Legacy VTK file of the C-alpha trace (Angstrom):
# vtk DataFile Version 3.0
C-alpha trace
ASCII
DATASET POLYDATA
POINTS 289 float
135.359 84.877 89.928
135.957 88.598 89.466
133.139 91.146 89.147
132.825 94.968 89.019
132.082 96.472 92.441
128.869 98.369 91.438
127.348 95.150 90.095
127.935 93.040 93.203
127.016 95.892 95.556
123.629 96.587 93.955
122.739 92.932 93.524
123.611 91.815 97.059
121.737 94.737 98.613
118.634 93.851 96.595
118.775 90.178 97.591
119.624 90.795 101.243
116.217 92.451 101.686
114.538 89.228 100.497
116.260 86.896 102.949
114.303 85.881 106.026
114.908 87.945 109.189
113.541 85.223 111.499
114.158 82.064 109.501
112.915 78.604 110.357
116.247 77.288 109.051
119.740 78.797 109.018
120.061 78.392 105.249
117.396 81.058 104.684
119.787 83.667 106.093
121.955 83.192 103.037
122.420 84.251 99.447
123.322 81.590 96.897
126.204 82.462 94.578
126.030 80.181 91.541
129.050 80.611 89.266
128.662 79.059 85.825
129.100 80.823 82.477
127.430 83.793 84.195
126.988 84.482 87.898
123.536 84.100 89.475
122.627 85.351 92.949
119.413 84.125 94.583
117.632 84.500 97.917
114.369 83.311 99.467
112.299 83.478 102.651
109.953 80.692 101.414
107.253 83.277 100.639
109.303 85.436 98.266
112.285 84.599 96.094
114.588 86.685 93.901
117.224 85.844 91.326
119.650 88.010 89.324
122.283 87.057 86.758
125.218 89.074 85.455
128.469 88.669 83.558
131.739 88.121 85.393
135.264 86.917 84.817
134.846 83.257 85.768
137.891 81.112 86.509
136.150 78.147 88.133
132.490 77.141 88.355
130.748 76.315 91.610
127.847 77.014 93.915
128.007 78.300 97.488
125.712 79.736 100.168
126.976 82.681 102.248
125.346 84.909 104.916
123.299 87.498 103.028
123.531 90.420 105.445
127.285 90.051 105.912
127.866 89.850 102.152
125.736 92.970 101.657
127.613 94.925 104.353
130.981 93.908 102.918
129.891 94.878 99.400
128.804 98.331 100.581
132.034 99.070 102.435
134.836 97.736 100.241
136.709 100.017 97.798
135.165 100.729 94.420
137.445 98.264 92.662
136.888 94.883 90.975
135.847 92.278 93.558
137.319 88.770 93.581
135.627 85.760 95.204
137.631 82.610 95.942
136.272 79.474 97.602
138.746 78.053 100.130
137.318 75.011 101.886
134.290 76.146 103.878
135.109 79.838 103.500
134.915 82.416 100.724
137.700 84.980 100.383
136.485 88.394 99.191
139.123 90.831 97.912
138.775 94.353 96.517
141.918 96.469 96.278
143.625 96.367 99.672
140.458 95.158 101.469
140.173 91.461 102.293
137.343 89.605 104.011
136.562 85.989 104.817
132.959 84.790 104.583
131.787 81.565 106.244
129.665 79.266 104.107
126.273 77.878 105.086
124.971 74.339 104.355
123.769 74.699 100.778
122.186 71.225 100.794
119.596 72.637 103.236
118.682 75.496 100.904
115.200 75.094 99.373
114.629 74.907 95.636
113.314 78.195 94.290
109.859 78.073 92.688
109.600 78.226 88.916
108.149 81.368 87.382
104.563 80.844 86.186
103.839 81.303 82.496
103.994 84.971 81.509
100.591 86.689 81.524
101.673 89.946 79.881
104.046 92.898 79.888
104.077 96.426 81.267
106.454 99.373 81.126
108.796 99.124 84.111
108.694 102.827 84.957
104.887 102.885 84.889
104.688 99.764 87.054
107.170 101.099 89.632
105.434 104.482 89.847
102.008 102.904 90.345
103.254 100.516 93.046
104.966 103.306 94.986
101.859 105.496 94.813
99.649 102.732 96.214
101.983 100.981 98.682
102.027 103.970 101.039
98.395 103.272 102.002
98.956 99.602 102.881
98.682 98.571 106.518
101.665 97.502 108.623
99.842 95.524 111.282
100.732 91.858 110.753
97.710 90.833 112.817
95.638 92.045 109.832
97.654 90.446 107.009
95.064 91.130 104.318
95.503 94.872 104.813
99.288 94.656 104.486
98.849 93.767 100.837
98.184 95.409 97.509
95.229 94.059 95.568
96.050 93.555 91.889
92.906 93.383 89.753
93.402 92.556 86.079
90.598 93.207 83.618
91.692 92.706 80.029
94.074 95.580 79.167
93.908 97.363 82.523
95.445 96.650 85.933
94.040 98.269 89.065
96.239 98.412 92.167
94.594 99.163 95.519
95.740 99.277 99.150
94.185 100.401 102.423
94.969 100.386 106.138
91.299 101.146 106.976
92.023 104.870 107.283
93.562 105.540 103.888
92.799 104.171 100.456
95.022 104.438 97.389
93.952 103.236 93.950
95.831 103.438 90.655
94.779 102.096 87.267
97.340 101.448 84.535
97.379 99.825 81.112
99.397 96.793 80.129
99.765 94.335 77.232
98.254 90.944 78.182
99.018 87.763 76.270
95.313 86.896 76.516
93.244 90.005 75.615
90.265 88.608 77.556
92.127 87.863 80.793
90.391 88.642 84.096
92.055 87.660 87.355
93.242 89.112 90.637
95.941 88.619 93.255
96.734 89.906 96.740
100.436 90.459 97.402
102.386 91.915 100.284
102.988 95.612 99.681
106.628 95.170 100.670
107.035 92.455 98.053
105.613 94.611 95.282
107.791 97.534 96.370
110.837 95.229 96.255
109.800 94.076 92.787
109.499 97.700 91.647
113.038 98.402 92.860
114.356 95.175 91.350
113.226 96.062 87.837
114.232 99.730 88.102
116.232 101.035 85.131
114.877 98.348 82.811
112.475 98.835 79.923
109.674 96.342 80.488
108.581 93.898 83.170
106.789 90.619 82.527
103.987 89.763 84.932
103.177 86.091 85.508
100.186 84.922 87.547
99.663 81.232 88.214
96.152 79.984 87.340
93.641 79.830 90.180
93.734 76.027 89.963
97.416 76.023 90.936
98.319 75.117 94.510
101.325 77.436 94.423
99.265 80.643 94.022
102.415 82.321 92.734
102.901 85.684 91.081
106.150 86.370 89.259
107.962 89.394 87.869
110.862 89.284 85.444
112.878 91.831 83.509
116.068 91.187 81.591
118.260 89.014 83.883
116.212 89.638 87.047
113.232 87.694 88.347
111.142 87.517 91.490
108.278 85.331 92.730
105.873 85.692 95.632
103.056 83.648 97.085
99.734 85.415 97.421
98.334 86.435 100.780
95.414 84.463 102.155
92.133 86.252 102.722
89.855 88.554 100.768
90.671 92.184 100.124
87.798 94.403 101.340
85.480 95.898 98.697
86.389 99.520 98.105
84.965 100.745 94.813
81.752 101.973 96.447
83.894 104.331 98.540
85.105 106.155 95.443
82.654 108.904 94.428
81.576 108.815 90.803
81.720 112.600 90.742
83.260 115.110 93.123
81.632 118.372 94.158
84.844 120.219 93.348
88.318 119.690 91.942
91.462 121.338 93.295
94.800 121.362 91.484
97.648 122.009 93.910
101.413 122.252 93.506
102.734 119.149 95.276
105.828 120.705 96.850
103.854 123.593 98.377
101.218 121.225 99.777
103.862 118.969 101.347
105.718 121.916 102.890
102.496 123.296 104.383
101.440 119.933 105.812
104.862 119.409 107.406
104.736 122.820 109.110
101.261 122.283 110.538
102.099 118.729 111.624
104.936 120.038 113.812
102.450 121.246 116.438
100.022 118.325 116.328
99.989 114.815 117.706
100.409 112.049 115.129
96.917 110.770 115.908
95.244 114.147 115.285
93.917 114.553 111.729
94.616 117.695 109.715
91.655 119.646 108.392
91.866 120.998 104.860
89.653 123.977 104.075
89.146 125.025 100.479
87.844 128.507 99.727
87.932 130.332 96.421
91.509 129.875 95.160
93.145 129.107 98.510
93.706 126.067 100.713
LINES 1 290
289 0 1 2 3 4 5 6 7 8 9 10 11 12 13 14 15 16 17 18 19 20 21 22 23 24 25 26 27 28 29 30 31 32 33 34 35 36 37 38 39 40 41 42 43 44 45 46 47 48 49 50 51 52 53 54 55 56 57 58 59 60 61 62 63 64 65 66 67 68 69 70 71 72 73 74 75 76 77 78 79 80 81 82 83 84 85 86 87 88 89 90 91 92 93 94 95 96 97 98 99 100 101 102 103 104 105 106 107 108 109 110 111 112 113 114 115 116 117 118 119 120 121 122 123 124 125 126 127 128 129 130 131 132 133 134 135 136 137 138 139 140 141 142 143 144 145 146 147 148 149 150 151 152 153 154 155 156 157 158 159 160 161 162 163 164 165 166 167 168 169 170 171 172 173 174 175 176 177 178 179 180 181 182 183 184 185 186 187 188 189 190 191 192 193 194 195 196 197 198 199 200 201 202 203 204 205 206 207 208 209 210 211 212 213 214 215 216 217 218 219 220 221 222 223 224 225 226 227 228 229 230 231 232 233 234 235 236 237 238 239 240 241 242 243 244 245 246 247 248 249 250 251 252 253 254 255 256 257 258 259 260 261 262 263 264 265 266 267 268 269 270 271 272 273 274 275 276 277 278 279 280 281 282 283 284 285 286 287 288
């Protein structure tokens, strides 16, 4: 097959982040290249899976599994010219301009079947979804010994979705509107913050994203995202997200509107002379901070 360089570079980078870093089987280190009428790339770490399809000049159909990280590094460093892939025995020849690489193949028969997307629950503007996820994900914990706090809680109540994340010291909450297929839907899910952030990047530059949540009776406990020729699934985290709404004051004693860039610059300057564990004190007086 032959494909434009920007297409293969962006797609392999996106899928390489999904592949398992400490896999229980060698096959999970790979990215599947499935060449049919179109080309489909897919990756999985058993918890999360991603799939993207795009047009290419196809000379022969086939399916092969290659090391994901190596394919991503090659794609980033070859010339910005059309990229050709040729299967030669148990190796894949990658050519772009004067650059030539040989990729080993992995045992594709050991690669797990990707889960099927649940039935679509509704749709949301991609830009709004990505912005909300990025605003909330920053507050999620990174301590894997507390897996519940590494997630983002997605609470769906009819036409609104509330995203929340906390690491016990910070709390971020964002409410957005969406278009549900069932106007009376009420459900919730707890997903890894990293997974949602990956989903936000995956659907970047598209118009709408479809959100699919498996029913609570399903053993899979899957949540899926799809937009145009891209899709992603993730299993929910176990555990219960801590209650947080009582921590949000119904009314504040004051409201301050601050220019973001000036606030960030000031915080960075003060933080230079403090230890990372020392909190910063904000003092509001009249029209100054």
